[in-house]
C-alpha positions in Angstrom: -11.4 34.1 -7.8 -10.3 30.3 -6.4 -10.0 29.4 -3.2 -6.5 28.9 -1.4 -4.9 25.4 -1.6 -4.0 24.4 2.1 -1.8 21.7 1.9 -2.3 19.0 4.6 -5.3 20.2 6.2 -7.3 17.5 7.7 -9.6 19.2 10.2 -13.1 19.9 8.8 -13.5 23.0 11.0 -10.3 24.5 10.0 -10.9 24.0 6.3 -14.2 25.7 6.8 -12.9 28.6 9.2 -10.0 29.3 6.5 -12.5 29.1 3.7 -9.8 26.5 2.1 -10.4 24.6 -1.0 -12.6 21.9 -0.2 -14.7 19.3 -2.3 -18.0 18.3 -0.8 -18.0 14.8 0.5 -20.8 15.2 3.2 -23.3 13.1 1.5 -21.5 10.3 3.1 -22.9 11.2 6.4 -26.8 10.2 5.4 -25.5 7.1 3.3 -23.7 5.8 6.4 -26.5 6.6 8.9 -29.2 5.1 6.9 -27.3 2.1 6.2 -27.8 1.3 10.2 -24.5 -0.6 10.2 -23.6 -0.6 13.9 -19.6 -1.1 13.2 -18.4 0.0 9.8 -14.6 -0.7 8.8 -13.7 1.5 5.7 -10.5 0.7 4.0 -8.9 2.9 1.1 -5.3 3.7 0.4 -3.3 6.6 2.7 -4.1 10.3 1.9 -7.5 9.4 0.5 -9.4 11.5 2.7 -10.2 8.9 5.5 -8.8 11.4 8.2 -10.8 14.5 6.9 -14.0 12.3 6.8 -13.8 11.3 10.5 -13.3 14.8 11.4 -16.5 15.9 9.3 -18.4 13.0 10.9 -17.4 14.0 14.4 -18.2 17.8 13.7 -21.6 16.8 12.4 -22.7 14.7 15.3 -20.8 15.8 18.2 -22.7 17.8 21.0 -19.5 19.6 21.1 -19.6 21.1 17.8 -23.5 22.0 17.8 -22.8 24.8 15.0 -24.5 24.0 12.0 -23.2 27.1 10.1 -20.1 25.1 9.2 -22.3 22.6 7.1 -24.5 25.5 5.3 -24.4 25.0 1.7 -23.1 21.5 1.6 -24.8 18.4 0.5 -25.9 17.0 3.9 -27.4 20.7 4.9 -29.9 20.1 2.0 -31.5 17.2 3.9 -33.6 19.2 6.3 -34.1 16.2 8.8 -30.3 16.1 9.0 -30.1 19.5 10.4 -32.0 18.3 13.3 -29.5 15.6 13.7 -26.4 17.7 13.9 -24.7 18.1 17.1 -27.0 15.8 19.0 -24.7 12.8 20.0 -21.6 12.2 22.2 -18.5 11.4 20.4 -15.5 9.9 21.0 -12.8 10.0 18.2 -9.1 8.8 18.2 -6.5 8.1 15.7 -3.9 5.6 15.6 -2.2 7.2 12.8 1.1 8.2 14.5 1.6 5.1 16.4 4.9 3.7 14.6 6.8 2.8 17.5 9.9 0.1 17.5 8.7 -2.1 20.1 5.4 -3.6 21.5 5.9 -1.8 24.9 6.2 1.6 23.2 2.9 1.1 21.2 1.1 -0.4 24.0 2.1 3.0 25.9 1.3 5.3 23.1 -2.1 3.8 22.6 -3.0 3.9 26.4 -1.6 7.8 26.2 -4.2 8.4 23.6 -6.9 6.9 25.6 -5.4 9.1 28.3 -5.8 12.2 26.3 -9.7 11.1 26.0 -10.1 11.2 29.5 -8.4 14.3 30.0 -10.7 15.9 27.3 -13.6 14.6 29.3 -12.5 15.6 33.1 -15.6 17.0 33.7 -17.5 14.0 33.8 -15.5 13.2 36.9 -16.8 16.2 38.5 -19.9 16.6 40.7 -22.0 13.7 41.5 -22.5 12.2 38.0 -20.1 9.1 38.6 -19.9 7.2 42.0 -16.7 6.9 43.9 -15.5 3.7 42.4 -16.0 5.2 38.8 -14.3 8.2 39.9 -11.1 6.1 41.3 -11.3 4.2 38.1 -11.4 7.4 35.8 -8.4 9.0 37.7 -6.3 5.6 37.4 -6.4 5.5 33.6 -2.8 5.7 32.9 0.0 4.7 30.0 0.8 2.0 32.5 -2.6 0.7 33.3 -3.0 -3.1 33.1 -4.4 -4.8 30.2 -7.8 -5.4 31.8 -8.5 -2.0 32.7 -7.0 -0.6 29.2 -9.4 -2.8 27.3 -12.6 -1.8 29.0 -11.3 2.1 29.2 -13.3 3.1 25.9 -16.5 1.3 26.8 -16.6 2.9 30.4 -15.9 6.2 28.6 -18.9 5.7 26.3 -20.9 4.8 29.4 -19.9 7.7 31.1 -20.9 9.8 28.3 -24.2 8.3 28.2 -24.8 9.1 31.9 -24.1 12.6 31.1 -26.0 13.2 28.0 -28.8 10.5 28.2 -27.5 9.2 24.4 -25.5 6.6 23.2 -22.0 7.2 22.2 -20.6 7.5 18.5 -17.1 6.1 18.4 -14.4 7.0 15.3 -11.3 5.1 15.4 -9.0 6.7 12.3 -6.0 4.5 10.9 -6.7 1.4 13.1 -4.1 -0.5 11.4 -1.0 1.6 11.5 0.3 0.1 14.7 -0.2 -3.4 13.1 1.9 -2.9 10.3 4.7 -1.7 12.4 4.5 -4.5 14.3 4.4 -6.9 11.6 7.4 -5.5 10.2 8.9 -4.9 13.8 8.4 -8.5 14.7 5.8 -8.1 17.7 2.7 -9.1 15.9 1.3 -11.8 18.1 1.8 -9.6 21.1 -0.1 -6.8 19.8 -2.8 -8.7 18.3 -3.8 -9.9 21.6 -3.7 -6.3 23.0 -5.7 -4.7 20.4 -8.5 -7.7 20.0 -9.4 -7.0 23.6 -9.9 -3.3 22.9 -11.9 -4.0 20.2 -14.0 -6.6 21.6 -14.8 -4.6 24.6 -15.4 -1.4 22.6 -17.1 -2.4 19.5 -19.0 -5.6 20.3 -19.3 -6.0 24.2 -20.7 -2.2 24.6 -24.2 -1.1 25.6 -23.5 2.4 25.5 -22.2 2.2 21.6 -24.8 3.7 19.1 -22.4 3.4 16.1 -18.7 3.2 15.2 -16.5 3.9 12.1 -13.1 2.5 11.6 -10.9 3.6 8.6 -7.6 1.9 7.7 -5.6 0.9 4.8 -5.9 -2.7 5.1 -8.8 -5.3 6.2 -6.8 -7.4 8.8 -7.9 -11.0 8.7 -10.9 -11.7 10.9 -8.9 -14.4 12.9 -6.5 -11.6 14.0 -8.2 -8.7 15.8 -11.7 -9.0 14.6 -12.5 -12.6 15.6 -15.1 -11.9 17.8 -16.6 -9.0 16.1 -19.9 -10.3 14.2 -21.4 -6.9 13.9 -18.9 -5.7 11.6 -19.7 -4.2 8.3 -16.5 -4.2 5.8 -16.0 -1.7 2.9 -13.0 -2.4 1.2 -11.8 -1.0 -2.3 -13.6 -3.6 -4.3 -17.1 -2.7 -2.2 -19.9 -0.7 -3.8 -20.6 1.2 -0.8 -19.4 4.8 -0.3 -17.3 4.7 -3.7 -17.2 8.2 -4.6 -17.0 9.4 -1.0 -13.2 8.8 -0.7 -10.8 10.3 -3.3 -12.1 12.6 -6.1 -14.2 11.8 -9.1 -12.9 12.9 -12.4 -15.8 15.3 -12.5 -14.6 16.9 -9.5 -11.1 16.8 -10.6 -11.8 18.6 -14.1 -14.1 21.3 -12.4 -11.1 22.3 -10.0 -8.7 22.3 -12.8 -11.2 24.6 -14.7 -11.8 26.8 -11.4 -7.9 27.3 -11.3 -7.2 28.0 -15.0 -5.6 24.6 -15.8 -8.1 23.2 -18.1 -5.3 22.4 -20.8 -3.7 20.0 -18.3 -6.7 17.6 -18.0 -5.2 14.8 -20.0 -1.8 15.0 -18.4 -3.4 15.1 -14.8 -5.5 11.8 -15.9 -2.2 10.1 -16.9 -0.7 10.8 -13.8 -3.2 10.6 -11.0 -6.1 8.9 -12.4 -6.6 5.1 -12.2 -8.2 4.1 -8.8 -11.5 2.2 -8.7 -13.8 1.6 -6.1 -16.3 -0.9 -6.3 -17.4 -0.3 -10.0 -16.7 3.3 -10.1 -13.6 3.9 -12.0 -11.4 7.1 -12.5 -11.1 8.1 -8.7 -8.2 10.3 -8.5 -5.9 10.3 -5.4 -6.6 13.5 -3.6 -3.1 14.3 -2.1 -1.5 14.7 -5.4 -4.5 16.7 -7.1 -4.4 19.3 -4.3 -0.6 19.7 -4.5 -0.9 19.8 -8.2 -3.4 22.6 -7.9 -1.0 24.3 -5.8 2.1 23.9 -7.8 1.0 23.2 -11.1 3.9 20.9 -11.3 3.9 17.1 -12.0 5.5 15.2 -9.2 4.9 12.0 -7.4 3.3 13.7 -4.6 1.2 10.7 -3.2 3.7 8.2 -3.9 6.3 10.4 -1.5 4.3 10.6 1.4 5.5 7.3 2.9 8.5 5.2 2.9 6.7 2.4 1.1 9.2 0.3 2.8 7.1 -2.9 3.4 6.3 -2.7 -0.5 10.1 -2.7 -1.2 10.6 -5.2 1.3 8.1 -7.5 0.0 9.7 -7.4 -3.7 13.1 -7.6 -2.8 12.7 -10.6 -0.9 10.1 -12.1 -3.1 10.2 -15.0 -5.1 11.0 -15.8 -8.9 7.4 -15.5 -9.8 6.9 -12.5 -7.8 9.6 -10.7 -9.5 8.4 -11.7 -12.8 4.8 -10.7 -12.2 6.5 -7.3 -11.2 8.4 -7.1 -14.2 5.4 -7.4 -16.5 3.7 -4.7 -14.2 6.6 -2.3 -14.8 6.4 -3.0 -18.6 2.7 -1.8 -18.7 1.5 -5.6 -18.8 -1.4 -6.7 -16.3 -1.1 -10.1 -14.2 -4.0 -12.3 -13.2 -4.4 -13.6 -9.5 -6.7 -14.7 -6.8 -7.2 -12.0 -4.0 -8.1 -12.2 -0.2 -8.9 -8.8 0.9 -8.7 -10.0 4.4 -4.9 -9.4 4.7 -3.2 -12.5 6.5 0.2 -10.9 7.5 1.5 -14.0 8.3 1.2 -15.3 4.6 3.1 -12.4 3.1 6.3 -14.3 2.8 4.4 -17.6 1.6 1.6 -16.5 -0.6 1.9 -14.4 -3.8 -2.0 -13.3 -3.6 -1.6 -11.9 -0.1 1.2 -9.4 -1.3 -0.9 -8.1 -4.6 -3.8 -8.0 -2.0 -1.8 -5.9 0.4 -0.7 -3.8 -2.9 -4.4 -3.6 -4.2 -5.4 -2.3 -0.7 -2.5 0.1 -0.6 -3.4 1.8 -4.1 -0.2 0.4 -5.9 -2.6 -1.7 -8.1 -5.8 -1.7 -9.8 -8.4 -4.0 -10.9 -8.9 -4.1 -14.4 -11.1 -6.9 -14.9 -12.7 -9.8 -12.7 -13.8 -13.1 -14.0 -16.0 -15.5 -11.7 -15.8 -19.0 -12.1 -19.0 -20.9 -11.1 -17.6 -24.4 -10.8 -14.8 -23.7 -8.6 -16.3 -20.5 -7.0 -12.9 -18.5 -7.6 -12.5 -15.1 -8.5 -9.7 -14.3 -10.7 -8.6 -10.6 -11.0 -6.8 -9.1 -13.4 -4.3 -6.0 -12.0 -2.3 -3.6 -13.3 -0.5 -0.6 -11.7 -2.5 2.3 -10.8 -0.9 5.1 -12.7 2.0 6.8 -14.0 2.8 8.1 -10.4 2.7 4.7 -9.0 5.2 3.5 -11.7 7.5 6.0 -11.4 7.6 5.6 -7.5 8.6 1.8 -8.3 11.0 2.8 -10.8 12.7 5.0 -8.3 12.6 2.4 -5.4 14.6 0.0 -7.8 17.0 2.7 -8.6 17.4 2.8 -4.9 18.1 -0.8 -4.5 21.6 0.1 -6.6 22.2 3.5 -4.8 25.0 2.5 -3.0 27.1 1.0 -6.0 25.3 2.8 -8.7 28.7 3.5 -10.4 29.6 -0.3 -10.5 25.8 -1.4 -11.9 26.0 1.4 -14.6 29.5 0.3 -15.4 28.3 -3.3 -15.9 25.7 -2.3 -18.2 28.2 -0.1 -20.5 30.5 -3.1 -20.3 27.6 -5.5 -21.5 26.6 -3.0 -24.3 30.4 -2.8 -25.5 30.9 -6.5 -25.1 33.6 -6.0 -22.6 33.7 -9.5 -21.0 36.6 -8.6 -18.5 34.9 -5.6 -17.6 31.5 -7.2 -16.8 33.1 -10.0 -15.0 34.7 -7.2 -12.7 31.5 -5.1 -12.2 29.1 -8.0 -11.8 31.2 -9.5 -8.8 31.1 -6.2 -7.1 27.6 -5.7 -7.7 26.7 -9.3 -6.7 28.6 -8.8 -3.3 26.8 -5.8 -2.5 23.2 -7.1 -3.5 23.3 -10.4 -2.6 22.8 -9.5 1.5 20.2 -6.9 0.1 18.0 -9.3 -1.7 18.4 -12.3 0.6 17.3 -10.9 3.9 13.8 -12.5 3.9 12.2 -14.2 6.9 12.9 -17.6 5.3 16.3 -17.3 3.3 17.6 -20.0 1.7 21.0 -20.6 0.1 19.2 -22.1 -2.9 17.3 -19.3 -3.8 20.0 -16.5 -3.2 21.0 -16.4 -7.2 17.4 -16.3 -8.1 16.6 -13.7 -5.9 19.6 -11.6 -6.9 19.2 -12.5 -10.5 15.4 -11.3 -10.6 16.2 -8.3 -8.8 19.0 -7.6 -11.3 16.5 -8.2 -14.2 14.2 -5.1 -12.8 17.0 -2.9 -12.5 17.7 -3.5 -16.2 14.2 -2.9 -17.2 14.4 0.5 -15.2 18.1 1.2 -16.6 17.2 0.2 -20.3 13.5 -0.1 -20.8 14.1 3.1 -23.4 16.3 1.3 -25.6 15.4 -2.5 -25.3 12.6 -4.7 -25.1 13.7 -6.8 -21.9 12.0 -10.0 -21.2 12.6 -13.1 -18.9 11.6 -16.4 -18.2 9.7 -16.4 -21.5 9.5 -19.5 -23.8 11.6 -19.6 -26.9 12.9 -22.5 -29.1 12.2 -25.6 -27.0 12.7 -24.0 -23.5 12.4 -20.7 -21.3 15.3 -18.5 -21.5 16.1 -16.2 -18.3 17.0 -12.7 -20.1 16.6 -11.3 -23.5 17.4 -7.7 -24.5 15.9 -6.8 -28.0 16.9 -3.4 -29.2 14.3 -1.3 -30.6 17.0 -0.1 -32.9 17.8 -3.4 -35.4 21.1 -1.7 -35.8 22.2 -2.8 -32.2 23.3 -6.0 -30.8 20.6 -8.2 -28.9 21.6 -10.2 -25.8 20.7 -13.6 -24.2 21.7 -14.4 -20.7 21.2 -17.5 -19.0 21.9 -17.7 -15.1 22.9 -21.2 -13.5 24.0 -22.0 -9.8 27.1 -24.2 -9.7 26.3 -28.1 -9.0 29.4 -29.5 -7.6 28.7 -32.9 -8.6 28.4 -32.3 -12.1 30.6 -29.2 -12.5 34.2 -28.8 -11.6 34.4 -25.1 -11.2 32.6 -22.1 -12.4 34.0 -22.5 -15.9 32.0 -25.6 -16.5 28.9 -24.2 -15.0 29.3 -21.4 -17.8 29.8 -23.5 -20.4 26.7 -25.6 -19.1 24.6 -22.3 -19.4 25.9 -21.6 -22.9 25.2 -25.1 -24.1 21.7 -24.6 -22.7 21.1 -21.7 -24.9 22.3 -23.1 -28.0 20.6 -26.6 -27.6 17.3 -25.0 -26.6 17.6 -22.5 -29.4 16.5 -19.4 -27.2 17.6 -17.4 -30.1 14.7 -18.6 -32.3 12.7 -15.4 -31.7 15.1 -13.1 -32.2 16.3 -15.0 -35.6 12.7 -14.9 -36.6 12.4 -11.2 -36.5 15.3 -10.7 -38.7 18.4 -10.3 -36.0 21.6 -11.6 -37.8 23.2 -14.6 -35.9 26.4 -12.4 -35.3 24.1 -9.6 -33.7 23.0 -12.0 -31.1 25.4 -12.1 -27.8 25.2 -15.1 -26.0 26.2 -14.8 -22.1 26.3 -17.4 -19.4 26.4 -16.4 -15.7 27.5 -19.0 -13.2 27.0 -18.4 -9.6 28.5 -19.9 -6.6 27.9 -18.2 -3.2 28.7 -14.3 -3.7 30.8 -15.3 -6.8 29.9 -14.7 -10.1 31.8 -16.0 -13.4 30.2 -14.6 -17.0 31.4 -16.1 -20.4 30.1 -15.7 -23.7 29.7 -17.7 -26.9 
């Protein structure tokens, strides 16, 4: 009889007490302990078992959980020397996973409240004669409005008090350390929070004589220049690292064994298409646990993992991205890989300036996977070939793009219908309606430019076409054909249907009297540069190739045809 699948269980003790479905990952404990790294930062995408692993480590080492029966039959318990280690260390564990506030002050207060909760948990330390009077005074002054200096040393002092009580140094576990940093970036209070967190981390993880070991987990590795500037004792394990590659996420063998246990052997291939694709180090075929657990529970294919977050930052970065970002993203949606450099130290300040910073964030978040790396000895550069991780991620992004047009979906669909029917009057009517609505949507970047507004709109519009028409048309943009690079070509899979060439131009007041002149300039470019060359070579008759010039001026659009 298969074990019950418990959705959302992240507490190791509760899972074991309930005898719920669990895949043994306790091999992590001896691997980590024997590494002898003092402070370890492990980054993995969301819902990849980070919180459960931290709970497992806490339950194993903490003197408050000196109950080895929880680990009987598990891999770590097969190592006899580790049975003696279980339940022998004071452990401080806290999480920043729910710190998603709208302002710096609110985040600061919530972090301080988390520390207050720890002090309340260990209030027995302030009883009796263990602490002197000054230590007791500090103990009871820890509060949500304590000073920055008091806050910064609060975890170091608590580990010192625990050392006094137990006679052993403390293990400190911090889960989802970067959640408030992500909120700070989107909420525009980054610099304030960086300073606050840096002082806390320095006192806790570097200048702490009472620290035995520490683990931090998160989605991203924030640049060392931000909050880790003084931590020279930090071991960083990212998605491209070899360490602990099979300790987070489910391996294919683990997934297929679970499918067999739950009578779903015939679903292996489809499960692989939907939920496989993650790569950690050189280990491929890693599945995201959240989707697998939900699939075992329901037996239905859905975007479980993709729906566990608003994906707001990814959405914003693509909306506000440059022409090149949107062109690369178009390729990803079409199943084509992209090549880029990466920097696994995420520098949030560069997300609006460097394409590689965006793709680095997407890789860390699990939206992309590495399918090839190439190191160039002379330059010392590594070029990564990336693709979307799997079908679930692709559907997530397609739904996201649909959402861009959700408020004016009828107008957008009416435009596509008018395009396919060659109804120029209707195309102009609907395109202007869509453009008015979408310009503000695509042009809310931190460094907006009047010159780039039509570019942003047009490339967002192309992404919408891909999602809407990909079952009937091969849609390409910014490709070479004839003597230049066209903007958009829609090539029908059914050769009986029309093909479409679109050229987009912003009116130049010095050269063009009005939008009509800009339209004619766009149409001349299509003909002069022979953008129909590739279509003609494939046998499309000239009369079935429709050519459209799009002229922009502010939020006004005029479309003409040749």
